[in-house]
Biopython code that builds the backbone (N, CA, C, O; Angstrom):
import numpy as np
from Bio.PDB.StructureBuilder import StructureBuilder

atoms = [
    (1, "LYS", "N", (-84.064, -20.640, 23.595)),
    (1, "LYS", "CA", (-85.437, -21.078, 23.612)),
    (1, "LYS", "C", (-86.113, -20.779, 22.270)),
    (1, "LYS", "O", (-86.903, -21.583, 21.774)),
    (2, "GLN", "N", (-85.804, -19.641, 21.700)),
    (2, "GLN", "CA", (-86.364, -19.283, 20.396)),
    (2, "GLN", "C", (-85.946, -20.296, 19.340)),
    (2, "GLN", "O", (-86.750, -20.678, 18.489)),
    (3, "TRP", "N", (-84.680, -20.736, 19.393)),
    (3, "TRP", "CA", (-84.175, -21.732, 18.446)),
    (3, "TRP", "C", (-85.004, -23.007, 18.543)),
    (3, "TRP", "O", (-85.404, -23.571, 17.524)),
    (4, "TYR", "N", (-85.260, -23.458, 19.761)),
    (4, "TYR", "CA", (-85.994, -24.700, 19.958)),
    (4, "TYR", "C", (-87.428, -24.579, 19.447)),
    (4, "TYR", "O", (-87.928, -25.498, 18.798)),
    (5, "GLN", "N", (-88.094, -23.464, 19.730)),
    (5, "GLN", "CA", (-89.468, -23.288, 19.288)),
    (5, "GLN", "C", (-89.560, -23.287, 17.767)),
    (5, "GLN", "O", (-90.478, -23.876, 17.196)),
    (6, "ARG", "N", (-88.611, -22.628, 17.114)),
    (6, "ARG", "CA", (-88.615, -22.590, 15.648)),
    (6, "ARG", "C", (-88.367, -23.988, 15.084)),
    (6, "ARG", "O", (-89.003, -24.388, 14.109)),
    (7, "ARG", "N", (-87.443, -24.728, 15.696)),
    (7, "ARG", "CA", (-87.127, -26.080, 15.249)),
    (7, "ARG", "C", (-88.357, -26.974, 15.335)),
    (7, "ARG", "O", (-88.656, -27.715, 14.399)),
    (8, "VAL", "N", (-89.060, -26.906, 16.439)),
    (8, "VAL", "CA", (-90.255, -27.729, 16.618)),
    (8, "VAL", "C", (-91.310, -27.354, 15.585)),
    (8, "VAL", "O", (-91.954, -28.230, 15.008)),
    (9, "ALA", "N", (-91.486, -26.080, 15.354)),
    (9, "ALA", "CA", (-92.509, -25.632, 14.407)),
    (9, "ALA", "C", (-92.203, -26.092, 12.985)),
    (9, "ALA", "O", (-93.110, -26.492, 12.255)),
    (10, "ILE", "N", (-90.949, -26.040, 12.592)),
    (10, "ILE", "CA", (-90.610, -26.367, 11.205)),
    (10, "ILE", "C", (-90.425, -27.859, 10.997)),
    (10, "ILE", "O", (-90.851, -28.396, 9.974)),
    (11, "THR", "N", (-89.798, -28.537, 11.946)),
    (11, "THR", "CA", (-89.563, -29.963, 11.753)),
    (11, "THR", "C", (-90.818, -30.786, 12.003)),
    (11, "THR", "O", (-90.831, -31.987, 11.734)),
    (12, "ALA", "N", (-91.869, -30.161, 12.512)),
    (12, "ALA", "CA", (-93.110, -30.892, 12.750)),
    (12, "ALA", "C", (-93.736, -31.360, 11.446)),
    (12, "ALA", "O", (-94.397, -32.398, 11.416)),
    (13, "GLY", "N", (-93.539, -30.614, 10.376)),
    (13, "GLY", "CA", (-94.123, -30.988, 9.090)),
    (13, "GLY", "C", (-93.040, -31.285, 8.075)),
    (13, "GLY", "O", (-91.889, -31.534, 8.432)),
    (14, "LYS", "N", (-93.410, -31.257, 6.827)),
    (14, "LYS", "CA", (-92.469, -31.525, 5.754)),
    (14, "LYS", "C", (-91.804, -30.248, 5.269)),
    (14, "LYS", "O", (-91.082, -30.252, 4.273)),
    (15, "GLU", "N", (-92.051, -29.166, 5.975)),
    (15, "GLU", "CA", (-91.537, -27.869, 5.559)),
    (15, "GLU", "C", (-90.008, -27.849, 5.501)),
    (15, "GLU", "O", (-89.429, -27.148, 4.670)),
    (16, "LYS", "N", (-89.357, -28.607, 6.371)),
    (16, "LYS", "CA", (-87.893, -28.627, 6.417)),
    (16, "LYS", "C", (-87.294, -29.092, 5.096)),
    (16, "LYS", "O", (-86.246, -28.597, 4.683)),
    (17, "LYS", "N", (-87.943, -30.027, 4.438)),
    (17, "LYS", "CA", (-87.428, -30.556, 3.185)),
    (17, "LYS", "C", (-87.452, -29.528, 2.059)),
    (17, "LYS", "O", (-86.720, -29.666, 1.079)),
    (18, "LYS", "N", (-88.269, -28.521, 2.189)),
    (18, "LYS", "CA", (-88.395, -27.507, 1.149)),
    (18, "LYS", "C", (-87.328, -26.416, 1.265)),
    (18, "LYS", "O", (-87.168, -25.608, 0.350)),
    (19, "ILE", "N", (-86.607, -26.387, 2.370)),
    (19, "ILE", "CA", (-85.607, -25.356, 2.602)),
    (19, "ILE", "C", (-84.330, -25.736, 1.849)),
    (19, "ILE", "O", (-83.785, -26.813, 2.091)),
    (20, "PRO", "N", (-83.839, -24.885, 0.946)),
    (20, "PRO", "CA", (-82.634, -25.216, 0.173)),
    (20, "PRO", "C", (-81.430, -25.550, 1.041)),
    (20, "PRO", "O", (-80.646, -26.434, 0.693)),
    (21, "LEU", "N", (-81.273, -24.866, 2.150)),
    (21, "LEU", "CA", (-80.146, -25.147, 3.029)),
    (21, "LEU", "C", (-80.223, -26.557, 3.600)),
    (21, "LEU", "O", (-79.192, -27.185, 3.840)),
    (22, "ALA", "N", (-81.420, -27.053, 3.816)),
    (22, "ALA", "CA", (-81.584, -28.422, 4.305)),
    (22, "ALA", "C", (-81.063, -29.417, 3.282)),
    (22, "ALA", "O", (-80.513, -30.455, 3.650)),
    (23, "LYS", "N", (-81.230, -29.115, 2.014)),
    (23, "LYS", "CA", (-80.702, -29.988, 0.960)),
    (23, "LYS", "C", (-79.170, -29.970, 0.958)),
    (23, "LYS", "O", (-78.528, -31.004, 0.778)),
    (24, "VAL", "N", (-78.609, -28.802, 1.157)),
    (24, "VAL", "CA", (-77.142, -28.673, 1.231)),
    (24, "VAL", "C", (-76.613, -29.474, 2.412)),
    (24, "VAL", "O", (-75.609, -30.176, 2.287)),
    (25, "VAL", "N", (-77.276, -29.374, 3.549)),
    (25, "VAL", "CA", (-76.870, -30.120, 4.742)),
    (25, "VAL", "C", (-76.923, -31.621, 4.477)),
    (25, "VAL", "O", (-76.034, -32.357, 4.906)),
    (26, "THR", "N", (-77.943, -32.075, 3.785)),
    (26, "THR", "CA", (-78.068, -33.502, 3.446)),
    (26, "THR", "C", (-76.902, -33.956, 2.570)),
    (26, "THR", "O", (-76.354, -35.040, 2.773)),
    (27, "ILE", "N", (-76.533, -33.144, 1.615)),
    (27, "ILE", "CA", (-75.404, -33.475, 0.735)),
    (27, "ILE", "C", (-74.100, -33.506, 1.524)),
    (27, "ILE", "O", (-73.292, -34.419, 1.357)),
    (28, "LEU", "N", (-73.895, -32.511, 2.384)),
    (28, "LEU", "CA", (-72.668, -32.476, 3.182)),
    (28, "LEU", "C", (-72.600, -33.665, 4.134)),
    (28, "LEU", "O", (-71.526, -34.227, 4.349)),
    (29, "LYS", "N", (-73.730, -34.048, 4.699)),
    (29, "LYS", "CA", (-73.744, -35.220, 5.575)),
    (29, "LYS", "C", (-73.359, -36.471, 4.787)),
    (29, "LYS", "O", (-72.610, -37.314, 5.281)),
    (30, "GLU", "N", (-73.864, -36.587, 3.585)),
    (30, "GLU", "CA", (-73.510, -37.718, 2.720)),
    (30, "GLU", "C", (-72.009, -37.734, 2.436)),
    (30, "GLU", "O", (-71.388, -38.795, 2.385)),
    (31, "MET", "N", (-71.436, -36.544, 2.254)),
    (31, "MET", "CA", (-70.005, -36.430, 1.946)),
    (31, "MET", "C", (-69.121, -36.785, 3.136)),
    (31, "MET", "O", (-67.912, -36.954, 2.971)),
    (32, "LEU", "N", (-69.687, -36.901, 4.316)),
    (32, "LEU", "CA", (-68.919, -37.289, 5.499)),
    (32, "LEU", "C", (-68.846, -38.803, 5.684)),
    (32, "LEU", "O", (-68.322, -39.287, 6.688)),
    (33, "LYS", "N", (-69.365, -39.539, 4.723)),
    (33, "LYS", "CA", (-69.264, -40.996, 4.790)),
    (33, "LYS", "C", (-67.854, -41.430, 4.386)),
    (33, "LYS", "O", (-67.138, -40.710, 3.691)),
    (34, "LEU", "N", (-67.481, -42.612, 4.836)),
    (34, "LEU", "CA", (-66.140, -43.138, 4.592)),
    (34, "LEU", "C", (-65.803, -43.209, 3.108)),
    (34, "LEU", "O", (-64.637, -43.080, 2.735)),
    (35, "THR", "N", (-66.782, -43.407, 2.278)),
    (35, "THR", "CA", (-66.591, -43.474, 0.825)),
    (35, "THR", "C", (-65.889, -42.233, 0.290)),
    (35, "THR", "O", (-65.112, -42.312, -0.661)),
    (36, "TYR", "N", (-66.166, -41.093, 0.902)),
    (36, "TYR", "CA", (-65.634, -39.818, 0.423)),
    (36, "TYR", "C", (-64.471, -39.304, 1.271)),
    (36, "TYR", "O", (-64.206, -38.102, 1.295)),
    (37, "GLN", "N", (-63.786, -40.194, 1.955)),
    (37, "GLN", "CA", (-62.704, -39.797, 2.852)),
    (37, "GLN", "C", (-61.629, -38.968, 2.142)),
    (37, "GLN", "O", (-61.006, -38.105, 2.761)),
    (38, "SER", "N", (-61.412, -39.217, 0.882)),
    (38, "SER", "CA", (-60.368, -38.491, 0.141)),
    (38, "SER", "C", (-60.678, -37.003, -0.011)),
    (38, "SER", "O", (-59.767, -36.216, -0.268)),
    (39, "VAL", "N", (-61.931, -36.599, 0.140)),
    (39, "VAL", "CA", (-62.285, -35.180, 0.005)),
    (39, "VAL", "C", (-62.756, -34.564, 1.328)),
    (39, "VAL", "O", (-63.318, -33.469, 1.332)),
    (40, "TRP", "N", (-62.533, -35.251, 2.435)),
    (40, "TRP", "CA", (-62.960, -34.717, 3.719)),
    (40, "TRP", "C", (-62.318, -33.373, 4.040)),
    (40, "TRP", "O", (-62.932, -32.542, 4.710)),
    (41, "ASP", "N", (-61.103, -33.150, 3.577)),
    (41, "ASP", "CA", (-60.471, -31.867, 3.864)),
    (41, "ASP", "C", (-61.288, -30.723, 3.262)),
    (41, "ASP", "O", (-61.451, -29.678, 3.893)),
    (42, "VAL", "N", (-61.794, -30.914, 2.064)),
    (42, "VAL", "CA", (-62.618, -29.890, 1.409)),
    (42, "VAL", "C", (-63.963, -29.766, 2.123)),
    (42, "VAL", "O", (-64.446, -28.657, 2.351)),
    (43, "VAL", "N", (-64.561, -30.891, 2.473)),
    (43, "VAL", "CA", (-65.850, -30.887, 3.163)),
    (43, "VAL", "C", (-65.721, -30.186, 4.517)),
    (43, "VAL", "O", (-66.607, -29.423, 4.903)),
    (44, "LEU", "N", (-64.642, -30.434, 5.229)),
    (44, "LEU", "CA", (-64.426, -29.773, 6.512)),
    (44, "LEU", "C", (-64.278, -28.263, 6.344)),
    (44, "LEU", "O", (-64.757, -27.498, 7.181)),
    (45, "GLN", "N", (-63.628, -27.835, 5.288)),
    (45, "GLN", "CA", (-63.497, -26.403, 5.027)),
    (45, "GLN", "C", (-64.864, -25.782, 4.728)),
    (45, "GLN", "O", (-65.173, -24.690, 5.204)),
    (46, "VAL", "N", (-65.670, -26.479, 3.943)),
    (46, "VAL", "CA", (-67.014, -25.989, 3.629)),
    (46, "VAL", "C", (-67.863, -25.926, 4.901)),
    (46, "VAL", "O", (-68.585, -24.955, 5.125)),
    (47, "LEU", "N", (-67.771, -26.966, 5.729)),
    (47, "LEU", "CA", (-68.534, -26.973, 6.979)),
    (47, "LEU", "C", (-68.095, -25.840, 7.901)),
    (47, "LEU", "O", (-68.930, -25.174, 8.514)),
    (48, "SER", "N", (-66.808, -25.627, 7.996)),
    (48, "SER", "CA", (-66.301, -24.545, 8.834)),
    (48, "SER", "C", (-66.853, -23.202, 8.374)),
    (48, "SER", "O", (-67.280, -22.386, 9.191)),
    (49, "SER", "N", (-66.844, -22.982, 7.089)),
    (49, "SER", "CA", (-67.396, -21.748, 6.531)),
    (49, "SER", "C", (-68.901, -21.653, 6.795)),
    (49, "SER", "O", (-69.407, -20.582, 7.131)),
    (50, "LEU", "N", (-69.603, -22.755, 6.646)),
    (50, "LEU", "CA", (-71.036, -22.787, 6.923)),
    (50, "LEU", "C", (-71.305, -22.410, 8.380)),
    (50, "LEU", "O", (-72.175, -21.587, 8.665)),
    (51, "PHE", "N", (-70.555, -23.016, 9.292)),
    (51, "PHE", "CA", (-70.764, -22.750, 10.711)),
    (51, "PHE", "C", (-70.442, -21.298, 11.072)),
    (51, "PHE", "O", (-71.077, -20.723, 11.956)),
    (52, "LYS", "N", (-69.477, -20.716, 10.403)),
    (52, "LYS", "CA", (-69.100, -19.327, 10.686)),
    (52, "LYS", "C", (-70.121, -18.334, 10.149)),
    (52, "LYS", "O", (-70.255, -17.237, 10.690)),
    (53, "ASN", "N", (-70.841, -18.699, 9.098)),
    (53, "ASN", "CA", (-71.744, -17.759, 8.424)),
    (53, "ASN", "C", (-73.229, -18.062, 8.574)),
    (53, "ASN", "O", (-74.067, -17.306, 8.083)),
    (54, "LEU", "N", (-73.556, -19.139, 9.235)),
    (54, "LEU", "CA", (-74.955, -19.533, 9.371)),
    (54, "LEU", "C", (-75.683, -18.614, 10.348)),
    (54, "LEU", "O", (-75.206, -18.398, 11.462)),
    (55, "PRO", "N", (-76.815, -18.080, 9.951)),
    (55, "PRO", "CA", (-77.612, -17.260, 10.889)),
    (55, "PRO", "C", (-78.101, -18.132, 12.048)),
    (55, "PRO", "O", (-78.409, -19.310, 11.865)),
    (56, "SER", "N", (-78.166, -17.551, 13.217)),
    (56, "SER", "CA", (-78.524, -18.319, 14.406)),
    (56, "SER", "C", (-79.933, -18.922, 14.332)),
    (56, "SER", "O", (-80.200, -19.931, 14.984)),
    (57, "ASP", "N", (-80.823, -18.329, 13.558)),
    (57, "ASP", "CA", (-82.166, -18.888, 13.475)),
    (57, "ASP", "C", (-82.248, -20.095, 12.536)),
    (57, "ASP", "O", (-83.317, -20.687, 12.385)),
    (58, "CYS", "N", (-81.139, -20.462, 11.911)),
    (58, "CYS", "CA", (-81.107, -21.636, 11.023)),
    (58, "CYS", "C", (-80.301, -22.794, 11.613)),
    (58, "CYS", "O", (-80.060, -23.791, 10.934)),
    (59, "VAL", "N", (-79.892, -22.666, 12.855)),
    (59, "VAL", "CA", (-79.043, -23.681, 13.478)),
    (59, "VAL", "C", (-79.702, -25.053, 13.504)),
    (59, "VAL", "O", (-79.016, -26.070, 13.394)),
    (60, "TYR", "N", (-81.006, -25.095, 13.647)),
    (60, "TYR", "CA", (-81.715, -26.371, 13.707)),
    (60, "TYR", "C", (-81.483, -27.218, 12.453)),
    (60, "TYR", "O", (-81.618, -28.441, 12.498)),
    (61, "LEU", "N", (-81.139, -26.580, 11.346)),
    (61, "LEU", "CA", (-80.940, -27.308, 10.089)),
    (61, "LEU", "C", (-79.666, -28.150, 10.085)),
    (61, "LEU", "O", (-79.581, -29.126, 9.341)),
    (62, "ILE", "N", (-78.684, -27.793, 10.896)),
    (62, "ILE", "CA", (-77.406, -28.519, 10.857)),
    (62, "ILE", "C", (-77.350, -29.684, 11.829)),
    (62, "ILE", "O", (-76.344, -30.390, 11.878)),
    (63, "GLU", "N", (-78.395, -29.900, 12.598)),
    (63, "GLU", "CA", (-78.389, -31.009, 13.553)),
    (63, "GLU", "C", (-77.965, -32.342, 12.943)),
    (63, "GLU", "O", (-77.175, -33.054, 13.562)),
    (64, "PRO", "N", (-78.453, -32.712, 11.757)),
    (64, "PRO", "CA", (-78.042, -34.005, 11.183)),
    (64, "PRO", "C", (-76.539, -34.093, 10.909)),
    (64, "PRO", "O", (-75.985, -35.191, 10.856)),
    (65, "LEU", "N", (-75.894, -32.974, 10.739)),
    (65, "LEU", "CA", (-74.456, -32.966, 10.450)),
    (65, "LEU", "C", (-73.594, -33.236, 11.671)),
    (65, "LEU", "O", (-72.488, -33.763, 11.549)),
    (66, "ILE", "N", (-74.088, -32.883, 12.833)),
    (66, "ILE", "CA", (-73.239, -32.878, 14.023)),
    (66, "ILE", "C", (-72.701, -34.262, 14.348)),
    (66, "ILE", "O", (-71.495, -34.426, 14.527)),
    (67, "SER", "N", (-73.562, -35.249, 14.427)),
    (67, "SER", "CA", (-73.076, -36.594, 14.769)),
    (67, "SER", "C", (-72.179, -37.147, 13.665)),
    (67, "SER", "O", (-71.176, -37.801, 13.949)),
    (68, "ALA", "N", (-72.533, -36.889, 12.416)),
    (68, "ALA", "CA", (-71.702, -37.368, 11.302)),
    (68, "ALA", "C", (-70.316, -36.732, 11.351)),
    (68, "ALA", "O", (-69.316, -37.384, 11.048)),
    (69, "LEU", "N", (-70.260, -35.476, 11.726)),
    (69, "LEU", "CA", (-68.984, -34.773, 11.812)),
    (69, "LEU", "C", (-68.077, -35.411, 12.855)),
    (69, "LEU", "O", (-66.890, -35.616, 12.602)),
    (70, "PHE", "N", (-68.622, -35.724, 14.016)),
    (70, "PHE", "CA", (-67.784, -36.275, 15.078)),
    (70, "PHE", "C", (-67.445, -37.747, 14.859)),
    (70, "PHE", "O", (-66.470, -38.244, 15.423)),
    (71, "VAL", "N", (-68.223, -38.439, 14.062)),
    (71, "VAL", "CA", (-67.936, -39.847, 13.768)),
    (71, "VAL", "C", (-66.705, -39.972, 12.863)),
    (71, "VAL", "O", (-65.952, -40.938, 12.988)),
    (72, "ILE", "N", (-66.489, -39.025, 11.967)),
    (72, "ILE", "CA", (-65.350, -39.156, 11.045)),
    (72, "ILE", "C", (-64.023, -39.085, 11.772)),
    (72, "ILE", "O", (-63.015, -39.591, 11.276)),
    (73, "ARG", "N", (-64.010, -38.467, 12.934)),
    (73, "ARG", "CA", (-62.766, -38.366, 13.717)),
    (73, "ARG", "C", (-62.226, -39.752, 14.065)),
    (73, "ARG", "O", (-61.019, -39.930, 14.226)),
    (74, "GLU", "N", (-63.114, -40.722, 14.180)),
    (74, "GLU", "CA", (-62.727, -42.086, 14.544)),
    (74, "GLU", "C", (-62.405, -42.966, 13.336)),
    (74, "GLU", "O", (-62.084, -44.144, 13.498)),
    (75, "ALA", "N", (-62.488, -42.414, 12.149)),
    (75, "ALA", "CA", (-62.248, -43.196, 10.932)),
    (75, "ALA", "C", (-60.788, -43.632, 10.842)),
    (75, "ALA", "O", (-59.895, -42.935, 11.325)),
    (76, "PRO", "N", (-60.551, -44.784, 10.224)),
    (76, "PRO", "CA", (-59.172, -45.225, 10.037)),
    (76, "PRO", "C", (-58.412, -44.247, 9.134)),
    (76, "PRO", "O", (-58.958, -43.740, 8.155)),
    (77, "ASP", "N", (-57.184, -43.997, 9.467)),
    (77, "ASP", "CA", (-56.305, -43.115, 8.683)),
    (77, "ASP", "C", (-56.803, -41.675, 8.607)),
    (77, "ASP", "O", (-56.527, -40.981, 7.629)),
    (78, "PHE", "N", (-57.529, -41.220, 9.618)),
    (78, "PHE", "CA", (-57.983, -39.832, 9.625)),
    (78, "PHE", "C", (-56.777, -38.926, 9.848)),
    (78, "PHE", "O", (-56.063, -39.059, 10.842)),
    (79, "GLU", "N", (-56.558, -38.007, 8.915)),
    (79, "GLU", "CA", (-55.347, -37.195, 8.953)),
    (79, "GLU", "C", (-55.614, -35.695, 9.038)),
    (79, "GLU", "O", (-54.673, -34.904, 8.966)),
    (80, "ASN", "N", (-56.837, -35.297, 9.186)),
    (80, "ASN", "CA", (-57.183, -33.875, 9.150)),
    (80, "ASN", "C", (-57.468, -33.318, 10.543)),
    (80, "ASN", "O", (-58.449, -32.598, 10.732)),
    (81, "ASN", "N", (-56.625, -33.644, 11.515)),
    (81, "ASN", "CA", (-56.893, -33.251, 12.893)),
    (81, "ASN", "C", (-57.007, -31.744, 13.081)),
    (81, "ASN", "O", (-57.948, -31.279, 13.724)),
    (82, "SER", "N", (-56.079, -30.976, 12.541)),
    (82, "SER", "CA", (-56.132, -29.529, 12.763)),
    (82, "SER", "C", (-57.343, -28.911, 12.063)),
    (82, "SER", "O", (-57.976, -28.009, 12.610)),
    (83, "LEU", "N", (-57.667, -29.383, 10.873)),
    (83, "LEU", "CA", (-58.836, -28.883, 10.163)),
    (83, "LEU", "C", (-60.118, -29.300, 10.879)),
    (83, "LEU", "O", (-61.070, -28.523, 10.956)),
    (84, "PHE", "N", (-60.140, -30.514, 11.396)),
    (84, "PHE", "CA", (-61.292, -30.974, 12.166)),
    (84, "PHE", "C", (-61.476, -30.112, 13.410)),
    (84, "PHE", "O", (-62.590, -29.685, 13.714)),
    (85, "ASN", "N", (-60.388, -29.857, 14.124)),
    (85, "ASN", "CA", (-60.466, -29.043, 15.338)),
    (85, "ASN", "C", (-60.971, -27.636, 15.038)),
    (85, "ASN", "O", (-61.745, -27.071, 15.811)),
    (86, "SER", "N", (-60.537, -27.077, 13.925)),
    (86, "SER", "CA", (-61.000, -25.755, 13.519)),
    (86, "SER", "C", (-62.499, -25.772, 13.202)),
    (86, "SER", "O", (-63.235, -24.865, 13.594)),
    (87, "THR", "N", (-62.935, -26.795, 12.501)),
    (87, "THR", "CA", (-64.351, -26.935, 12.148)),
    (87, "THR", "C", (-65.193, -27.145, 13.399)),
    (87, "THR", "O", (-66.246, -26.527, 13.554)),
    (88, "ALA", "N", (-64.734, -28.012, 14.283)),
    (88, "ALA", "CA", (-65.462, -28.262, 15.532)),
    (88, "ALA", "C", (-65.520, -26.985, 16.376)),
    (88, "ALA", "O", (-66.538, -26.712, 17.013)),
    (89, "GLY", "N", (-64.450, -26.213, 16.385)),
    (89, "GLY", "CA", (-64.440, -24.945, 17.112)),
    (89, "GLY", "C", (-65.460, -23.968, 16.554)),
    (89, "GLY", "O", (-66.136, -23.269, 17.309)),
    (90, "SER", "N", (-65.573, -23.918, 15.230)),
    (90, "SER", "CA", (-66.578, -23.058, 14.598)),
    (90, "SER", "C", (-67.991, -23.491, 14.983)),
    (90, "SER", "O", (-68.875, -22.660, 15.190)),
    (91, "LEU", "N", (-68.184, -24.793, 15.076)),
    (91, "LEU", "CA", (-69.486, -25.326, 15.468)),
    (91, "LEU", "C", (-69.811, -24.950, 16.911)),
    (91, "LEU", "O", (-70.929, -24.530, 17.211)),
    (92, "VAL", "N", (-68.842, -25.101, 17.796)),
    (92, "VAL", "CA", (-69.063, -24.762, 19.204)),
    (92, "VAL", "C", (-69.359, -23.270, 19.357)),
    (92, "VAL", "O", (-70.210, -22.887, 20.160)),
    (93, "LYS", "N", (-68.667, -22.433, 18.597)),
    (93, "LYS", "CA", (-68.947, -20.988, 18.647)),
    (93, "LYS", "C", (-70.367, -20.689, 18.182)),
    (93, "LYS", "O", (-71.014, -19.773, 18.689)),
    (94, "LEU", "N", (-70.846, -21.462, 17.222)),
    (94, "LEU", "CA", (-72.180, -21.237, 16.675)),
    (94, "LEU", "C", (-73.274, -21.678, 17.637)),
    (94, "LEU", "O", (-74.200, -20.916, 17.915)),
    (95, "ILE", "N", (-73.176, -22.890, 18.143)),
    (95, "ILE", "CA", (-74.285, -23.438, 18.932)),
    (95, "ILE", "C", (-74.006, -23.505, 20.428)),
    (95, "ILE", "O", (-74.939, -23.666, 21.215)),
    (96, "GLY", "N", (-72.761, -23.389, 20.835)),
    (96, "GLY", "CA", (-72.428, -23.460, 22.249)),
    (96, "GLY", "C", (-72.237, -24.893, 22.711)),
    (96, "GLY", "O", (-72.799, -25.816, 22.121)),
    (97, "PRO", "N", (-71.450, -25.086, 23.759)),
    (97, "PRO", "CA", (-71.148, -26.444, 24.230)),
    (97, "PRO", "C", (-72.359, -27.199, 24.771)),
    (97, "PRO", "O", (-72.461, -28.412, 24.588)),
    (98, "ARG", "N", (-73.265, -26.506, 25.425)),
    (98, "ARG", "CA", (-74.434, -27.182, 26.008)),
    (98, "ARG", "C", (-75.313, -27.783, 24.914)),
    (98, "ARG", "O", (-75.740, -28.934, 25.011)),
    (99, "GLN", "N", (-75.578, -27.004, 23.884)),
    (99, "GLN", "CA", (-76.423, -27.499, 22.786)),
    (99, "GLN", "C", (-75.705, -28.602, 22.009)),
    (99, "GLN", "O", (-76.333, -29.556, 21.550)),
    (100, "LEU", "N", (-74.395, -28.465, 21.865)),
    (100, "LEU", "CA", (-73.625, -29.511, 21.185)),
    (100, "LEU", "C", (-73.753, -30.830, 21.933)),
    (100, "LEU", "O", (-73.983, -31.877, 21.328)),
    (101, "LEU", "N", (-73.603, -30.772, 23.248)),
    (101, "LEU", "CA", (-73.708, -31.993, 24.048)),
    (101, "LEU", "C", (-75.122, -32.561, 24.077)),
    (101, "LEU", "O", (-75.299, -33.763, 24.274)),
    (102, "SER", "N", (-76.123, -31.719, 23.885)),
    (102, "SER", "CA", (-77.491, -32.241, 23.835)),
    (102, "SER", "C", (-77.752, -32.992, 22.538)),
    (102, "SER", "O", (-78.552, -33.927, 22.504)),
    (103, "VAL", "N", (-77.071, -32.578, 21.461)),
    (103, "VAL", "CA", (-77.238, -33.238, 20.171)),
    (103, "VAL", "C", (-76.292, -34.436, 20.044)),
    (103, "VAL", "O", (-76.670, -35.481, 19.515)),
    (104, "PHE", "N", (-75.075, -34.274, 20.529)),
    (104, "PHE", "CA", (-74.075, -35.340, 20.433)),
    (104, "PHE", "C", (-73.392, -35.521, 21.784)),
    (104, "PHE", "O", (-72.330, -34.943, 22.016)),
    (105, "PRO", "N", (-73.981, -36.310, 22.677)),
    (105, "PRO", "CA", (-73.382, -36.519, 24.005)),
    (105, "PRO", "C", (-72.084, -37.317, 23.883)),
    (105, "PRO", "O", (-71.975, -38.248, 23.085)),
    (106, "LEU", "N", (-71.120, -36.929, 24.685)),
    (106, "LEU", "CA", (-69.816, -37.624, 24.652)),
    (106, "LEU", "C", (-69.801, -38.832, 25.535)),
    (106, "LEU", "O", (-68.786, -39.522, 25.619)),
]
sb = StructureBuilder()
sb.init_structure("model")
sb.init_model(0)
sb.init_chain("A")
sb.init_seg("    ")
for serial, (resi, resn, name, xyz) in enumerate(atoms, 1):
    if name == "N":
        sb.init_residue(resn, " ", resi, " ")
    sb.init_atom(name, np.array(xyz, "f"), 0.0, 1.0, " ", f" {name:<3s}", serial, name[0])
structure = sb.get_structure()
């Protein structure tokens, strides 16, 4: 509940754009586009590390990444299954399955 209240308070204004981590998340989301498929292995490693080290009060910042992360799994010639599974596992440990499904329903 605390996570949700903080998210509403910060995303209500333009304050989110001023947070440096939000800029990093925007860049990582951009890197999950098909154009950058050749470096997805590196991006997945960075995301996994981010998910493992992100403070729980900053979880609201990674919401834009979640859907982009799961969309790459369906990309043609996707070959990073074990790395993807590790990254997705780190995400689930961070936010929990219920919150994951609320952001990205299966």
